[in-house]
C-alpha positions in Angstrom: -68.8 -94.6 9.4 -68.2 -91.2 8.0 -64.9 -90.6 9.8 -62.4 -92.6 7.1 -63.1 -90.3 4.1 -62.6 -87.3 6.4 -59.4 -88.8 7.8 -58.4 -89.3 4.4 -59.0 -85.5 3.1 -57.4 -84.6 6.1 -54.3 -86.2 5.1 -54.0 -85.3 1.9 -54.4 -81.6 2.8 -51.6 -82.3 5.2 -49.6 -84.0 2.3 -50.6 -80.8 -0.1 -49.4 -78.2 2.4 -46.0 -79.9 3.2 -45.6 -80.2 -0.5 -46.6 -77.0 -1.5 -44.5 -75.6 1.4 -41.3 -77.1 0.4 -42.1 -75.9 -3.1 -42.1 -72.3 -1.9 -39.1 -73.0 0.3 -37.0 -74.2 -3.0 -38.4 -71.7 -4.9 -37.3 -68.7 -2.4 -33.7 -70.4 -2.0 -33.4 -70.6 -5.6 -34.4 -67.3 -6.0 -32.2 -65.3 -3.5 -29.2 -68.0 -5.1 -29.5 -65.8 -8.7 -27.9 -63.1 -6.1 -25.4 -65.4 -4.3 -27.8 -64.5 -1.1 -27.7 -67.7 1.3 -31.1 -69.0 2.4 -31.1 -71.7 5.1 -34.0 -74.0 5.7 -34.6 -76.7 8.5 -33.7 -78.8 9.5 -29.8 -77.7 8.3 -27.1 -77.4 10.8 -26.8 -73.5 9.8 -30.7 -72.7 10.0 -30.5 -74.3 13.9 -27.3 -72.2 14.5 -28.9 -69.4 13.3 -32.4 -69.6 14.7 -30.8 -70.3 18.1 -29.0 -66.6 18.5 -32.3 -65.2 19.3 -34.0 -64.4 22.6 -37.1 -66.7 22.8 -35.7 -69.3 20.4 -38.9 -71.3 21.1 -41.3 -68.4 20.0 -41.4 -69.4 16.6 -39.9 -71.7 13.7 -39.0 -69.8 10.9 -39.9 -70.6 7.5 -36.7 -70.0 6.4 -33.3 -67.7 7.5 -31.2 -65.7 4.9 -28.1 -63.9 5.8 -28.1 -60.3 4.1 -24.7 -58.5 3.6 -25.8 -55.2 2.0 -29.1 -53.2 1.2 -29.7 -54.8 -2.5 -29.5 -58.2 -0.6 -32.1 -56.8 1.9 -34.0 -55.8 -1.5 -33.8 -58.8 -3.5 -35.0 -61.2 -0.2 -37.9 -59.1 0.3 -38.9 -59.2 -3.4 -38.2 -62.8 -3.5 -40.5 -63.8 -0.6 -43.5 -61.6 -1.7 -43.1 -63.4 -5.4 -43.8 -66.7 -3.5 -46.2 -65.2 -0.7 -43.8 -65.4 2.4 -43.9 -62.8 5.0 -40.6 -61.3 6.2 -39.2 -60.2 9.7 -35.8 -58.8 10.3 -33.4 -59.6 13.0 -30.3 -57.4 14.1 -29.0 -58.5 17.4 -31.7 -61.0 18.4 -32.7 -59.6 21.9 -36.4 -59.7 21.6 -38.1 -60.5 24.6 -41.0 -61.8 23.0 -39.8 -63.4 19.9 -39.8 -60.5 17.4 -36.5 -61.4 16.3 -38.1 -64.6 14.9 -41.3 -65.2 13.0 -43.0 -68.0 11.0 -42.1 -66.2 7.5 -38.6 -65.4 6.3 -36.0 -63.9 8.8 -33.4 -61.6 7.2 -30.6 -61.6 9.3 -28.6 -58.5 9.7 -26.1 -59.6 12.0 -23.3 -59.5 9.1 -24.2 -55.6 8.2 -22.5 -54.2 11.2 -20.2 -51.5 9.9 -19.6 -48.5 12.3 -17.7 -45.5 10.9 -17.1 -41.9 12.0 -17.7 -39.1 9.4 -17.2 -35.5 9.0 -18.9 -33.4 11.7 -19.0 -36.0 14.4 -21.9 -37.8 12.6 -21.7 -41.8 12.8 -22.8 -44.2 9.9 -24.3 -47.2 11.6 -25.6 -50.5 10.0 -28.3 -52.2 11.8 -26.5 -55.5 13.1 -24.0 -53.6 14.9 -24.3 -54.0 18.8 -24.2 -51.4 20.9 -20.8 -52.4 22.5 -19.5 -52.4 18.9 -21.0 -48.8 18.3 -19.7 -47.4 21.3 -16.0 -49.0 21.0 -15.6 -47.5 17.6 -17.4 -44.1 18.3 -15.1 -43.6 21.6 -11.8 -44.2 19.6 -12.7 -40.9 17.5 -13.3 -39.5 21.1 -17.2 -39.3 20.7 -20.2 -40.5 22.6 -23.9 -41.3 22.0 -26.9 -42.5 24.2 -26.9 -46.3 24.4 -28.1 -48.9 27.0 -26.5 -50.7 29.8 -26.3 -53.9 27.8 -23.4 -54.1 25.1 -24.8 -57.3 23.3 -28.3 -55.6 22.4 -28.7 -54.7 18.4 -28.2 -51.4 17.6 -31.5 -51.5 15.2 -33.9 -52.7 17.6 -32.8 -50.7 20.4 -33.1 -47.2 18.9 -36.3 -48.0 16.9 -37.7 -48.6 20.5 -36.6 -45.1 21.4 -33.4 -46.2 23.4 -34.0 -45.5 27.7 -30.6 -45.9 29.0 -28.7 -43.6 31.6 -27.8 -40.6 29.5 -31.3 -39.2 29.0 -30.7 -36.3 31.4 -27.6 -34.9 29.2 -28.6 -36.5 25.7 -32.2 -37.5 25.8 -33.5 -41.0 24.5 -31.1 -42.6 22.3 -33.4 -42.0 19.1 -33.2 -38.2 19.8 -29.8 -38.0 17.8 -31.2 -40.0 14.9 -30.2 -37.9 11.5 -31.6 -40.1 8.8 -31.6 -43.5 7.8 -31.9 -46.0 4.8 -34.9 -48.5 4.7 -36.4 -51.0 2.7 -39.7 -51.1 2.0 -42.3 -54.1 1.5 -41.5 -53.7 -2.7 -38.1 -53.8 -2.0 -37.5 -50.2 -2.8 -34.8 -48.5 -0.9 -34.6 -44.8 0.3 -33.3 -42.3 2.4 -35.7 -41.2 5.7 -35.2 -38.0 7.6 -36.9 -35.2 9.1 -37.1 -33.5 5.4 -37.6 -36.8 3.4 -40.5 -38.5 4.4 -41.2 -36.7 7.8 -44.0 -38.7 9.1 -42.0 -42.1 8.7 -38.8 -40.5 10.3 -41.3 -39.3 13.3 -42.6 -43.0 13.6 -39.2 -44.8 13.4 -38.2 -43.3 16.1 -40.2 -45.0 19.1 -42.5 -47.3 17.8 -40.5 -50.4 17.8 -38.6 -52.2 15.1 -40.2 -54.1 12.2 -43.5 -52.3 11.6 -42.8 -50.3 8.5 -39.6 -51.9 6.6 -36.0 -52.8 7.3 -34.0 -50.5 7.8 -30.3 -50.9 6.3 -28.1 -48.2 8.0 -28.2 -44.9 10.0 -26.7 -41.5 10.3 -26.0 -40.6 14.0 -25.4 -37.3 15.9 -22.5 -38.0 18.4 -20.8 -35.8 21.0 -17.6 -35.3 23.0 -16.8 -38.2 24.9 -15.1 -35.7 27.4 -17.8 -35.5 29.9 -18.4 -39.0 30.3 -15.1 -39.9 30.6 -14.3 -38.0 33.8 -16.1 -39.7 35.9 -16.8 -41.8 39.2 -18.8 -45.2 39.7 -20.4 -46.4 43.0 -22.5 -48.9 44.5 -24.2 -48.5 47.8 -26.7 -50.5 50.1 -29.4 -49.6 52.4 -31.1 -52.1 54.7 -34.5 -53.4 53.2 -36.2 -51.7 55.9 -35.2 -48.4 54.9 -36.1 -49.4 51.2 -39.6 -47.5 51.3 -37.9 -44.1 52.7 -34.9 -44.5 50.0 -37.2 -45.0 47.1 -39.9 -41.9 48.5 -37.0 -39.7 49.0 -35.5 -40.4 45.5 -38.3 -40.3 43.2 -38.4 -36.3 43.9 -34.7 -36.4 43.2 -33.1 -34.6 40.1 -30.1 -36.2 38.7 -28.2 -32.9 38.4 -29.2 -32.1 34.9 -27.7 -35.6 34.0 -24.5 -35.2 35.6 -25.3 -38.3 38.0 -27.0 -41.5 37.1 -28.6 -43.6 40.0 -30.2 -46.8 39.5 -31.9 -48.6 42.4 -32.2 -52.2 42.4 -33.7 -55.0 44.5 -33.3 -58.7 44.6 -35.4 -62.2 45.5 -32.7 -64.0 47.8 -32.6 -66.2 50.6 -31.9 -63.5 53.0 -32.2 -59.8 53.7 -29.9 -58.3 51.2 -31.0 -55.0 51.0 -31.7 -52.2 48.5 -28.7 -51.3 46.2 -28.0 -48.1 44.2 -25.4 -47.9 41.7 -24.4 -45.6 38.7 -22.1 -42.6 37.8 -21.0 -39.3 38.7 -19.7 -37.4 35.3 -17.8 -34.4 35.0 -16.0 -34.9 38.1 -12.3 -35.8 38.8 -12.2 -37.5 42.0 -14.6 -39.7 44.6 -14.6 -37.1 47.0 -16.5 -34.8 44.3 -18.9 -37.5 43.5 -19.7 -38.0 47.3 -20.0 -34.4 48.0 -22.4 -34.2 45.2 -24.4 -36.7 46.2 -24.7 -35.5 50.0 -26.7 -33.2 48.8 -29.6 -35.4 47.6 -31.8 -36.2 50.8 -32.3 -40.0 50.0 -28.6 -40.3 49.6 -28.8 -39.4 53.3 -31.4 -42.2 54.5 -29.3 -43.7 57.5 -27.7 -47.2 57.4 -26.0 -46.8 54.2 -23.0 -48.5 53.2 -20.3 -48.2 50.3 -20.0 -51.6 48.0 -18.0 -49.9 45.5 -16.4 -46.3 44.5 -14.1 -45.5 41.9 -12.3 -43.2 39.4 -12.4 -44.8 36.1 -10.7 -45.0 32.7 -12.9 -43.6 30.2 -16.6 -43.8 29.2 -16.4 -47.1 28.1 -14.8 -48.1 31.9 -18.3 -46.5 33.2 -20.5 -48.7 30.5 -18.4 -51.9 31.2 -19.3 -51.2 35.0 -22.8 -51.1 34.4 -23.2 -54.1 31.9 -23.0 -57.8 32.5 -18.8 -57.8 32.4 -18.8 -55.5 35.5 -21.9 -57.5 37.0 -24.5 -55.0 36.5 -22.7 -52.3 38.7 -20.6 -54.3 41.2 -17.1 -54.1 39.9 -14.8 -52.9 37.2 -14.6 -55.1 34.2 -10.6 -55.7 33.5 -11.0 -56.2 30.1 -12.5 -53.4 28.1 -12.2 -54.9 24.8 -13.7 -57.7 26.0 -16.8 -56.2 28.0 -17.8 -54.2 25.0 -16.9 -56.4 22.0 -17.7 -60.0 22.5 -20.9 -60.4 23.8 -23.0 -61.0 20.3 -25.3 -63.5 20.8 -24.1 -64.8 24.6 -27.6 -63.9 26.5 -30.5 -65.2 24.2 -30.4 -68.7 25.7 -30.8 -67.1 29.0 -33.9 -65.5 28.4 -36.3 -68.5 27.8 -38.4 -69.5 31.1 -38.1 -65.7 32.2 -40.8 -62.6 32.0 -39.9 -59.3 32.0 -42.0 -56.2 31.8 -41.3 -52.6 32.4 -43.7 -49.6 33.4 -43.7 -45.9 32.9 -44.7 -44.4 36.0 -46.3 -40.6 36.5 -47.2 -38.8 39.3 -47.6 -35.3 40.8 -47.5 -33.8 44.5 -51.3 -34.7 45.2 -50.7 -38.4 43.8 -47.6 -39.9 44.5 -46.1 -43.0 45.9 -46.0 -42.8 49.5 -43.3 -44.4 51.9 -45.6 -47.5 52.5 -46.3 -48.0 48.9 -42.4 -48.4 48.2 -41.8 -50.4 51.1 -44.4 -53.1 50.2 -42.5 -53.3 46.8 -39.3 -53.7 48.2 -40.6 -56.6 50.6 -42.3 -58.0 47.8 -39.0 -58.1 45.3 -37.1 -59.6 48.9 -39.6 -62.4 49.3 -42.3 -62.5 46.3 -44.6 -63.8 48.9 -43.3 -67.2 49.5 -43.3 -68.3 46.2 -40.7 -70.8 46.7 -40.3 -72.3 43.1 -38.9 -68.9 41.6 -35.1 -68.7 42.0 -34.8 -64.9 41.4 -36.5 -61.7 40.7 -34.7 -58.2 40.0 -36.4 -55.0 40.5 -34.9 -52.1 38.6 -36.2 -48.7 39.1 -34.8 -45.6 37.2 -35.5 -42.1 37.1 -37.1 -40.6 34.0 -38.3 -37.3 35.2 -35.2 -35.4 33.9 -35.0 -36.8 30.6 -34.9 -34.3 27.9 -37.9 -33.3 26.5 -38.2 -33.0 23.0 -42.0 -33.1 22.2 -43.6 -34.2 18.8 -40.1 -35.1 17.7 -40.8 -38.6 17.5 -43.5 -41.3 18.4 -41.8 -42.0 21.6 -45.1 -41.2 23.8 -44.1 -41.2 27.9 -41.8 -38.1 28.3 -43.8 -37.0 30.9 -43.0 -40.1 33.0 -41.3 -39.7 36.2 -39.8 -43.0 36.7 -39.6 -46.4 35.0 -39.6 -49.7 36.5 -38.2 -52.9 35.1 -38.6 -56.3 36.9 -37.4 -59.8 35.8 -39.0 -63.2 37.0 -36.3 -65.9 36.4 -37.2 -70.0 36.4 -39.8 -71.2 38.4 -43.4 -72.3 37.6 -45.3 -70.8 34.9 -48.4 -70.1 37.6 -45.7 -68.6 40.4 -44.1 -66.7 37.7 -47.7 -65.2 36.4 -48.6 -64.5 40.1 -45.6 -62.0 40.2 -46.0 -60.4 37.2 -49.5 -59.5 37.8 -48.8 -58.7 41.4 -46.1 -55.9 40.2 -48.5 -54.7 37.7 -51.6 -54.4 39.9 -48.7 -52.5 42.4 -48.1 -49.7 40.1 -51.0 -49.5 38.0 -52.3 -46.2 39.9 -49.3 -44.6 38.7 -48.8 -46.4 34.8 -48.7 -44.6 31.9 -47.4 -47.0 29.8 -45.2 -49.9 29.2 -41.5 -49.6 27.3 -41.9 -51.4 23.8 -38.4 -52.4 24.0 -39.1 -54.8 26.9 -42.2 -55.7 25.1 -45.0 -58.3 26.9 -47.0 -60.8 25.4 -49.2 -61.0 28.4 -50.4 -57.4 27.5 -54.2 -57.6 26.7 -54.2 -54.0 25.6 -50.6 -53.6 24.4 -51.0 -50.9 21.6 -52.5 -48.1 24.1 -49.8 -49.6 26.5 -46.8 -49.4 24.1 -47.8 -45.9 21.8 -50.5 -44.3 24.0 -50.9 -40.8 22.2 -48.8 -41.7 19.5 -51.1 -44.7 18.6 -53.6 -42.6 16.0 -50.9 -41.2 14.2 -48.8 -44.6 14.0 -51.9 -45.9 12.7 -52.0 -44.0 9.7 -48.3 -44.4 9.0 -48.9 -48.2 8.9 -51.7 -48.2 6.6 -49.2 -46.1 4.4 -46.3 -48.2 4.8 -47.5 -51.6 5.1 -51.3 -52.2 5.1 -51.3 -56.0 4.7 -49.0 -56.5 7.4 -46.3 -58.4 5.1 -43.6 -57.5 7.9 -44.5 -59.9 10.6 -44.8 -58.8 14.5 -46.5 -60.7 17.0 -47.9 -57.4 18.3 -48.4 -55.2 15.4 -49.8 -51.8 15.1 -53.8 -52.5 14.7 -55.7 -50.6 12.4 -58.9 -50.5 15.1 
């Protein structure tokens, strides 16, 4: 008898919420329209198109999506959102693996703010919506270079704010080590400079803590280097039988990559047959294939028996090397024929492939008395090849990169895992959810004795204690910065910096 009044109350409450939400949305749109800023609401076609340009587009349904063309647009949008009690997140490249590029509030899309310009003294001015490929293409035209990841379609801002792991750590450090200053808009819509001398605590936090915690970055000033050493290079791909995987990896974990003059990644794939263990990368500052091979032959792991050469070639320039590393080069299988396409034409091409996958990364640290054995690595290789019979999973990629020769710049930024020896990444694609989770937890448990952290740019919603995993020893200091710049969490994040 009492259910009917309850039903009426819930129905009225739902109607009120819809009317209130629609009213807020229209008010937000009208507020931004005064400055000529387009705000798109569901279910408009433009809203749907913009939403689909992110990884994990199924993660959240934004309240609205706005396209910002300038810093003043960002400031106005934040002020309008605050006026109508709407929280905010920003998107540059849309590659957040946990859907951080989308939120249930207002998404400020920065992809149109993508200018890259060289300034005197080898300094690059870079807006947040530029992709890594666009940045590298433009700085290389001026015979300059900088640290970047291997996927050219990733947005520059999200990548560098998470630290920026990549193939140049031995020579250039992690990417954000070269950040000179930036412009940011805070939760009140105020725009200002941040550098080591201006708001140094915020500058420290913005390099390595991940994007979207403290405000919206609208521009960077970046240190670059001569591209010369990276233009003179040889790229390669080698293979060993799976049965040799443990031996290769056990020796490789002790390898020093010649002060950054060699970068070597090892990969294993889940396949229907024994595909083996692959190594690919580049020798820098060499003038011939012969010189690269002579350098590698000094490394014990490289002399593991049964190695075969899959591909090796002298390259045109640093762009050619990077294209070889990325999707247009088959992730290190062949030279990309069109460098412009490889570096520039990849914006929003990867997002639709990400849903249904599990991504994970782990920083490992060990020493002479406590290190992974040959058996440990062989077990890992065998698992990557088979996933222990989980037949619904079509593929697994296991990647390993040495980190023990990364340039050490302690206390310069919030990136907490400089002392790691190695970083592993693994991607589980497709299949039944219980099978994907089995692979995920097997990997996590296998590496647990040596794990010191997780790379925040490979963020993970399955992590229970994500804060210590992402930020380690930097967490306490980051909490103070969070409390100072966004204590009420106006900027939305599925895994915020916790206050406790």
